[in-house]
N, CA and C atoms as an extended XYZ file, in Angstrom:
402
Properties=species:S:1:pos:R:3:atomname:S:1:resname:S:1:resid:I:1 pbc="F F F"
N        23.493       37.422      -87.506 N   MET     1
C        22.482       38.279      -86.931 CA  MET     1
C        21.682       38.900      -88.063 C   MET     1
N        20.383       38.692      -88.024 N   ILE     2
C        19.489       39.267      -89.018 CA  ILE     2
C        18.845       40.501      -88.405 C   ILE     2
N        18.923       41.617      -89.110 N   GLN     3
C        18.340       42.844      -88.601 CA  GLN     3
C        16.951       43.045      -89.172 C   GLN     3
N        16.007       43.297      -88.298 N   SER     4
C        14.627       43.524      -88.704 CA  SER     4
C        14.446       44.962      -89.167 C   SER     4
N        13.709       45.151      -90.261 N   THR     5
C        13.449       46.499      -90.757 CA  THR     5
C        12.013       46.921      -90.480 C   THR     5
N        11.245       46.071      -89.810 N   LYS     6
C         9.863       46.423      -89.514 CA  LYS     6
C         9.818       47.484      -88.418 C   LYS     6
N         8.691       48.197      -88.374 N   LYS     7
C         8.492       49.186      -87.322 CA  LYS     7
C         8.286       48.456      -86.002 C   LYS     7
N         8.786       49.065      -84.935 N   ILE     8
C         8.648       48.455      -83.617 CA  ILE     8
C         7.498       49.105      -82.852 C   ILE     8
N         6.998       48.377      -81.883 N   GLN     9
C         6.050       48.952      -80.937 CA  GLN     9
C         6.876       49.602      -79.828 C   GLN     9
N         6.555       50.832      -79.506 N   ILE    10
C         7.288       51.533      -78.453 CA  ILE    10
C         6.442       51.484      -77.186 C   ILE    10
N         6.905       50.742      -76.158 N   PRO    11
C         6.144       50.660      -74.915 CA  PRO    11
C         6.169       52.000      -74.159 C   PRO    11
N         5.233       52.171      -73.240 N   TRP    12
C         5.108       53.432      -72.501 CA  TRP    12
C         6.384       53.790      -71.759 C   TRP    12
N         7.074       52.806      -71.181 N   TRP    13
C         8.275       53.095      -70.405 CA  TRP    13
C         9.412       53.577      -71.311 C   TRP    13
N         9.419       53.122      -72.567 N   LEU    14
C        10.443       53.594      -73.495 CA  LEU    14
C        10.172       55.045      -73.892 C   LEU    14
N         8.891       55.426      -73.983 N   TYR    15
C         8.565       56.834      -74.233 CA  TYR    15
C         9.091       57.718      -73.102 C   TYR    15
N         8.992       57.239      -71.860 N   ILE    16
C         9.512       58.012      -70.726 CA  ILE    16
C        11.030       58.167      -70.838 C   ILE    16
N        11.708       57.076      -71.167 N   ILE    17
C        13.167       57.142      -71.332 CA  ILE    17
C        13.523       58.066      -72.489 C   ILE    17
N        12.795       57.977      -73.583 N   LEU    18
C        13.073       58.848      -74.731 CA  LEU    18
C        12.861       60.309      -74.362 C   LEU    18
N        11.833       60.601      -73.580 N   PHE    19
C        11.630       61.976      -73.109 CA  PHE    19
C        12.832       62.429      -72.282 C   PHE    19
N        13.315       61.540      -71.402 N   MET    20
C        14.480       61.872      -70.568 CA  MET    20
C        15.723       62.121      -71.419 C   MET    20
N        15.815       61.453      -72.547 N   GLU    21
C        16.955       61.626      -73.441 CA  GLU    21
C        16.822       62.869      -74.312 C   GLU    21
N        15.576       63.247      -74.655 N   ILE    22
C        15.355       64.330      -75.614 CA  ILE    22
C        15.280       65.706      -74.961 C   ILE    22
N        14.629       65.836      -73.811 N   TRP    23
C        14.401       67.180      -73.278 CA  TRP    23
C        15.679       67.968      -73.028 C   TRP    23
N        16.801       67.354      -72.624 N   PRO    24
C        18.015       68.164      -72.476 CA  PRO    24
C        18.534       68.737      -73.805 C   PRO    24
N        18.114       68.131      -74.917 N   MET    25
C        18.539       68.639      -76.226 CA  MET    25
C        17.952       70.031      -76.511 C   MET    25
N        16.892       70.390      -75.817 N   PHE    26
C        16.254       71.684      -76.027 CA  PHE    26
C        16.424       72.612      -74.825 C   PHE    26
N        16.446       72.064      -73.602 N   VAL    27
C        16.618       72.881      -72.401 CA  VAL    27
C        18.060       73.399      -72.299 C   VAL    27
N        19.026       72.547      -72.585 N   GLY    28
C        20.438       72.954      -72.507 CA  GLY    28
C        20.761       74.151      -73.384 C   GLY    28
N        20.406       74.118      -74.664 N   PRO    29
C        20.671       75.281      -75.510 CA  PRO    29
C        19.962       76.553      -75.036 C   PRO    29
N        18.741       76.395      -74.521 N   TYR    30
C        18.022       77.562      -73.989 CA  TYR    30
C        18.811       78.176      -72.835 C   TYR    30
N        19.303       77.328      -71.934 N   LEU    31
C        20.095       77.822      -70.809 CA  LEU    31
C        21.402       78.462      -71.288 C   LEU    31
N        22.012       77.866      -72.301 N   ALA    32
C        23.273       78.403      -72.823 CA  ALA    32
C        23.089       79.786      -73.417 C   ALA    32
N        21.960       80.035      -74.060 N   LEU    33
C        21.724       81.340      -74.683 CA  LEU    33
C        21.211       82.387      -73.704 C   LEU    33
N        20.461       81.963      -72.699 N   THR    34
C        19.889       82.927      -71.765 CA  THR    34
C        20.747       83.168      -70.533 C   THR    34
N        21.709       82.297      -70.258 N   ASN    35
C        22.563       82.431      -69.085 CA  ASN    35
C        24.021       82.405      -69.544 C   ASN    35
N        24.645       83.568      -69.714 N   PRO    36
C        26.021       83.611      -70.244 CA  PRO    36
C        27.034       82.832      -69.411 C   PRO    36
N        26.779       82.669      -68.119 N   SER    37
C        27.745       81.949      -67.287 CA  SER    37
C        27.676       80.445      -67.501 C   SER    37
N        26.671       79.969      -68.244 N   PHE    38
C        26.510       78.534      -68.489 CA  PHE    38
C        27.738       77.941      -69.161 C   PHE    38
N        28.328       78.663      -70.126 N   LEU    39
C        29.514       78.155      -70.819 CA  LEU    39
C        30.781       78.912      -70.431 C   LEU    39
N        30.814       79.510      -69.248 N   GLY    40
C        32.068       80.059      -68.779 CA  GLY    40
C        32.066       81.489      -68.306 C   GLY    40
N        31.193       82.342      -68.740 N   GLY    41
C        31.170       83.710      -68.242 CA  GLY    41
C        30.692       84.693      -69.276 C   GLY    41
N        30.208       85.851      -68.816 N   PRO    42
C        29.656       86.845      -69.742 CA  PRO    42
C        30.741       87.638      -70.461 C   PRO    42
N        30.360       88.221      -71.578 N   GLY    43
C        31.242       89.174      -72.247 CA  GLY    43
C        32.085       88.649      -73.378 C   GLY    43
N        32.402       87.399      -73.416 N   ALA    44
C        33.291       86.881      -74.452 CA  ALA    44
C        32.494       86.525      -75.707 C   ALA    44
N        32.956       87.012      -76.848 N   SER    45
C        32.247       86.706      -78.098 CA  SER    45
C        32.369       85.228      -78.454 C   SER    45
N        33.443       84.582      -78.027 N   SER    46
C        33.595       83.157      -78.310 CA  SER    46
C        32.526       82.337      -77.596 C   SER    46
N        32.020       82.849      -76.466 N   LEU    47
C        30.953       82.149      -75.764 CA  LEU    47
C        29.667       82.169      -76.568 C   LEU    47
N        29.419       83.262      -77.279 N   ILE    48
C        28.217       83.341      -78.113 CA  ILE    48
C        28.343       82.334      -79.246 C   ILE    48
N        29.506       82.268      -79.862 N   VAL    49
C        29.720       81.295      -80.939 CA  VAL    49
C        29.579       79.882      -80.392 C   VAL    49
N        30.169       79.625      -79.226 N   GLY    50
C        30.055       78.303      -78.600 CA  GLY    50
C        28.618       77.957      -78.277 C   GLY    50
N        27.848       78.931      -77.798 N   SER    51
C        26.443       78.693      -77.488 CA  SER    51
C        25.647       78.360      -78.742 C   SER    51
N        25.925       79.044      -79.830 N   ILE    52
C        25.202       78.794      -81.078 CA  ILE    52
C        25.555       77.411      -81.626 C   ILE    52
N        26.821       77.038      -81.549 N   ILE    53
C        27.230       75.701      -82.002 CA  ILE    53
C        26.587       74.630      -81.123 C   ILE    53
N        26.572       74.851      -79.815 N   TYR    54
C        25.936       73.936      -78.861 CA  TYR    54
C        24.450       73.817      -79.183 C   TYR    54
N        23.795       74.939      -79.462 N   LEU    55
C        22.380       74.956      -79.812 CA  LEU    55
C        22.130       74.148      -81.080 C   LEU    55
N        22.913       74.376      -82.108 N   ALA    56
C        22.714       73.683      -83.390 CA  ALA    56
C        22.904       72.180      -83.245 C   ALA    56
N        23.935       71.772      -82.541 N   ARG    57
C        24.210       70.341      -82.355 CA  ARG    57
C        23.075       69.659      -81.604 C   ARG    57
N        22.623       70.267      -80.523 N   ASN    58
C        21.574       69.656      -79.723 CA  ASN    58
C        20.226       69.661      -80.425 C   ASN    58
N        19.889       70.753      -81.118 N   PHE    59
C        18.632       70.780      -81.865 CA  PHE    59
C        18.631       69.705      -82.946 C   PHE    59
N        19.752       69.526      -83.628 N   ALA    60
C        19.821       68.519      -84.692 CA  ALA    60
C        19.581       67.122      -84.137 C   ALA    60
N        20.200       66.806      -83.013 N   VAL    61
C        20.010       65.485      -82.405 CA  VAL    61
C        18.583       65.343      -81.879 C   VAL    61
N        18.040       66.403      -81.281 N   GLY    62
C        16.666       66.357      -80.783 CA  GLY    62
C        15.662       66.116      -81.895 C   GLY    62
N        15.833       66.796      -83.018 N   ILE    63
C        14.937       66.609      -84.163 CA  ILE    63
C        15.109       65.208      -84.751 C   ILE    63
N        16.345       64.707      -84.785 N   ALA    64
C        16.579       63.337      -85.273 CA  ALA    64
C        15.860       62.325      -84.379 C   ALA    64
N        15.830       62.570      -83.065 N   PHE    65
C        15.083       61.699      -82.156 CA  PHE    65
C        13.604       61.687      -82.528 C   PHE    65
N        13.027       62.865      -82.765 N   PHE    66
C        11.607       62.931      -83.119 CA  PHE    66
C        11.321       62.175      -84.414 C   PHE    66
N        12.196       62.300      -85.392 N   ILE    67
C        12.013       61.590      -86.662 CA  ILE    67
C        12.102       60.077      -86.443 C   ILE    67
N        13.070       59.645      -85.649 N   ALA    68
C        13.232       58.212      -85.372 CA  ALA    68
C        12.023       57.642      -84.650 C   ALA    68
N        11.480       58.405      -83.708 N   ILE    69
C        10.288       57.951      -82.980 CA  ILE    69
C         9.094       57.894      -83.926 C   ILE    69
N         8.948       58.899      -84.765 N   TYR    70
C         7.849       58.915      -85.732 CA  TYR    70
C         7.925       57.707      -86.667 C   TYR    70
N         9.134       57.397      -87.125 N   LEU    71
C         9.323       56.256      -88.023 CA  LEU    71
C         9.297       54.915      -87.290 C   LEU    71
N         9.421       54.964      -85.959 N   LYS    72
C         9.487       53.766      -85.111 CA  LYS    72
C        10.584       52.823      -85.594 C   LYS    72
N        11.735       53.416      -85.880 N   ASN    73
C        12.881       52.686      -86.398 CA  ASN    73
C        13.831       52.369      -85.239 C   ASN    73
N        13.883       51.098      -84.851 N   ALA    74
C        14.691       50.678      -83.707 CA  ALA    74
C        16.171       50.991      -83.905 C   ALA    74
N        16.684       50.776      -85.102 N   SER    75
C        18.115       51.018      -85.345 CA  SER    75
C        18.465       52.492      -85.169 C   SER    75
N        17.625       53.354      -85.699 N   MET    76
C        17.894       54.789      -85.609 CA  MET    76
C        17.794       55.275      -84.165 C   MET    76
N        16.772       54.813      -83.437 N   ILE    77
C        16.627       55.200      -82.031 CA  ILE    77
C        17.807       54.673      -81.226 C   ILE    77
N        18.224       53.440      -81.498 N   PHE    78
C        19.367       52.842      -80.794 CA  PHE    78
C        20.628       53.681      -81.004 C   PHE    78
N        20.894       54.056      -82.237 N   ILE    79
C        22.105       54.834      -82.545 CA  ILE    79
C        22.064       56.185      -81.845 C   ILE    79
N        20.909       56.848      -81.862 N   LEU    80
C        20.799       58.152      -81.211 CA  LEU    80
C        20.980       58.043      -79.700 C   LEU    80
N        20.393       57.011      -79.083 N   ILE    81
C        20.586       56.831      -77.642 CA  ILE    81
C        22.039       56.508      -77.351 C   ILE    81
N        22.679       55.698      -78.198 N   PHE    82
C        24.092       55.379      -77.996 CA  PHE    82
C        24.952       56.644      -78.079 C   PHE    82
N        24.678       57.494      -79.048 N   ILE    83
C        25.438       58.743      -79.188 CA  ILE    83
C        25.247       59.614      -77.952 C   ILE    83
N        24.016       59.719      -77.502 N   ARG    84
C        23.722       60.514      -76.300 CA  ARG    84
C        24.401       59.903      -75.079 C   ARG    84
N        24.370       58.573      -74.973 N   PHE    85
C        25.012       57.858      -73.862 CA  PHE    85
C        26.517       58.121      -73.862 C   PHE    85
N        27.133       58.014      -75.027 N   PHE    86
C        28.575       58.240      -75.142 CA  PHE    86
C        28.927       59.682      -74.768 C   PHE    86
N        28.115       60.629      -75.222 N   THR    87
C        28.337       62.037      -74.878 CA  THR    87
C        28.230       62.242      -73.370 C   THR    87
N        27.226       61.614      -72.741 N   ASP    88
C        27.049       61.754      -71.295 CA  ASP    88
C        28.169       61.089      -70.514 C   ASP    88
N        28.753       60.014      -71.077 N   LEU    89
C        29.899       59.389      -70.410 CA  LEU    89
C        31.088       60.341      -70.342 C   LEU    89
N        31.143       61.296      -71.248 N   ILE    90
C        32.208       62.296      -71.236 CA  ILE    90
C        31.785       63.525      -70.427 C   ILE    90
N        30.529       63.953      -70.589 N   ASP    91
C        30.052       65.159      -69.912 CA  ASP    91
C        30.057       65.035      -68.394 C   ASP    91
N        29.577       63.927      -67.854 N   GLY    92
C        29.511       63.752      -66.402 CA  GLY    92
C        30.871       63.920      -65.734 C   GLY    92
N        31.870       63.136      -66.121 N   PRO    93
C        33.201       63.309      -65.526 CA  PRO    93
C        33.819       64.685      -65.815 C   PRO    93
N        33.487       65.273      -66.971 N   ALA    94
C        34.022       66.602      -67.286 CA  ALA    94
C        33.478       67.648      -66.313 C   ALA    94
N        32.179       67.565      -65.998 N   PHE    95
C        31.604       68.488      -65.008 CA  PHE    95
C        32.314       68.335      -63.671 C   PHE    95
N        32.614       67.100      -63.293 N   LEU    96
C        33.319       66.867      -62.029 CA  LEU    96
C        34.763       67.351      -62.087 C   LEU    96
N        35.450       67.058      -63.177 N   ALA    97
C        36.869       67.401      -63.299 CA  ALA    97
C        37.108       68.910      -63.313 C   ALA    97
N        36.198       69.660      -63.927 N   PHE    98
C        36.383       71.104      -64.032 CA  PHE    98
C        35.648       71.876      -62.951 C   PHE    98
N        35.134       71.176      -61.939 N   GLY    99
C        34.493       71.827      -60.807 CA  GLY    99
C        33.229       72.581      -61.158 C   GLY    99
N        32.491       72.108      -62.146 N   MET   100
C        31.275       72.801      -62.573 CA  MET   100
C        30.044       72.323      -61.815 C   MET   100
N        30.216       71.408      -60.886 N   ALA   101
C        29.076       70.871      -60.140 CA  ALA   101
C        29.032       71.492      -58.756 C   ALA   101
N        27.882       72.064      -58.403 N   ALA   102
C        27.713       72.635      -57.075 CA  ALA   102
C        27.664       71.524      -56.025 C   ALA   102
N        27.043       70.400      -56.380 N   ASN   103
C        26.917       69.274      -55.475 CA  ASN   103
C        27.315       68.017      -56.250 C   ASN   103
N        28.480       67.477      -55.947 N   GLU   104
C        29.009       66.341      -56.713 CA  GLU   104
C        28.146       65.089      -56.575 C   GLU   104
N        27.633       64.829      -55.385 N   THR   105
C        26.794       63.653      -55.180 CA  THR   105
C        25.531       63.747      -56.030 C   THR   105
N        24.924       64.925      -56.054 N   ARG   106
C        23.703       65.124      -56.850 CA  ARG   106
C        24.000       64.957      -58.335 C   ARG   106
N        25.139       65.467      -58.784 N   LEU   107
C        25.510       65.330      -60.197 CA  LEU   107
C        25.702       63.862      -60.572 C   LEU   107
N        26.396       63.114      -59.738 N   ILE   108
C        26.620       61.693      -60.011 CA  ILE   108
C        25.292       60.944      -60.053 C   ILE   108
N        24.406       61.228      -59.097 N   MET   109
C        23.090       60.572      -59.093 CA  MET   109
C        22.288       60.940      -60.331 C   MET   109
N        22.346       62.204      -60.745 N   LEU   110
C        21.622       62.644      -61.939 CA  LEU   110
C        22.099       61.881      -63.168 C   LEU   110
N        23.407       61.794      -63.349 N   PHE   111
C        23.931       61.112      -64.529 CA  PHE   111
C        23.672       59.608      -64.480 C   PHE   111
N        23.869       58.978      -63.328 N   VAL   112
C        23.674       57.533      -63.241 CA  VAL   112
C        22.196       57.159      -63.361 C   VAL   112
N        21.342       57.816      -62.571 N   LEU   113
C        19.921       57.464      -62.563 CA  LEU   113
C        19.137       58.106      -63.703 C   LEU   113
N        19.576       59.275      -64.150 N   GLY   114
C        18.831       59.989      -65.176 CA  GLY   114
C        19.292       59.749      -66.595 C   GLY   114
N        20.542       59.306      -66.770 N   TYR   115
C        21.068       59.115      -68.125 CA  TYR   115
C        21.577       57.702      -68.367 C   TYR   115
N        22.527       57.251      -67.540 N   TYR   116
C        23.207       55.993      -67.835 CA  TYR   116
C        22.279       54.779      -67.756 C   TYR   116
N        21.611       54.591      -66.621 N   ILE   117
C        20.766       53.406      -66.450 CA  ILE   117
C        19.603       53.384      -67.443 C   ILE   117
N        18.833       54.495      -67.597 N   PRO   118
C        17.748       54.450      -68.594 CA  PRO   118
C        18.254       54.196      -70.013 C   PRO   118
N        19.392       54.767      -70.374 N   ALA   119
C        19.934       54.553      -71.722 CA  ALA   119
C        20.306       53.088      -71.931 C   ALA   119
N        20.903       52.461      -70.939 N   ILE   120
C        21.282       51.046      -71.056 CA  ILE   120
C        20.036       50.171      -71.184 C   ILE   120
N        18.999       50.468      -70.391 N   ILE   121
C        17.750       49.696      -70.477 CA  ILE   121
C        17.144       49.836      -71.868 C   ILE   121
N        17.074       51.073      -72.375 N   ALA   122
C        16.489       51.317      -73.700 CA  ALA   122
C        17.307       50.644      -74.791 C   ALA   122
N        18.632       50.759      -74.725 N   MET   123
C        19.467       50.146      -75.763 CA  MET   123
C        19.337       48.620      -75.742 C   MET   123
N        19.219       48.048      -74.564 N   ARG   124
C        19.057       46.589      -74.465 CA  ARG   124
C        17.746       46.151      -75.127 C   ARG   124
N        16.659       46.866      -74.830 N   TYR   125
C        15.363       46.551      -75.432 CA  TYR   125
C        15.422       46.712      -76.949 C   TYR   125
N        15.980       47.820      -77.414 N   LEU   126
C        16.046       48.085      -78.853 CA  LEU   126
C        16.935       47.070      -79.565 C   LEU   126
N        18.025       46.665      -78.924 N   TRP   127
C        18.905       45.661      -79.524 CA  TRP   127
C        18.149       44.351      -79.724 C   TRP   127
N        17.360       43.967      -78.713 N   LYS   128
C        16.568       42.746      -78.852 CA  LYS   128
C        15.562       42.879      -79.983 C   LYS   128
N        14.946       44.057      -80.130 N   GLN   129
C        13.988       44.282      -81.202 CA  GLN   129
C        14.674       44.217      -82.578 C   GLN   129
N        15.877       44.749      -82.654 N   MET   130
C        16.597       44.788      -83.940 CA  MET   130
C        17.093       43.401      -84.359 C   MET   130
N        17.422       42.566      -83.399 N   THR   131
C        18.036       41.288      -83.744 CA  THR   131
C        17.063       40.115      -83.682 C   THR   131
N        15.788       40.392      -83.528 N   GLN   132
C        14.802       39.315      -83.559 CA  GLN   132
C        14.831       38.631      -84.924 C   GLN   132
N        14.551       37.338      -84.886 N   GLN   133
C        14.461       36.606      -86.138 CA  GLN   133
C        13.226       37.083      -86.898 C   GLN   133
N        13.406       37.374      -88.166 N   VAL   134
C        12.300       37.860      -88.998 CA  VAL   134
C        11.463       36.701      -89.477 C   VAL   134
């Protein structure tokens, strides 16, 4: 397998998928800091530390996405989507297991239609771009 190092063309539908992958990196931390019950309840100092760590991790990945898109680097975008996909494979069942979902059907649909399927489509496209014969 020969990996291409050239910049890729990003089609419009991939920009939509990338937006779907990136916006939670900034909305989630905002919710964690403004809504104390987001990570378990108000009053605990460990929740503030957890919120700050959650914020830092998500901002770092979100900024890495922007850099990868700017560079139009298929390998970097692929790795970031894979990391996000793997994280969501754990987050979805965790929300269900710990009873954090108000509506389980809606949560499952959100993760499957909003995260899993678009991520698989994007990774498939990027993999083809990365492994094209140079």
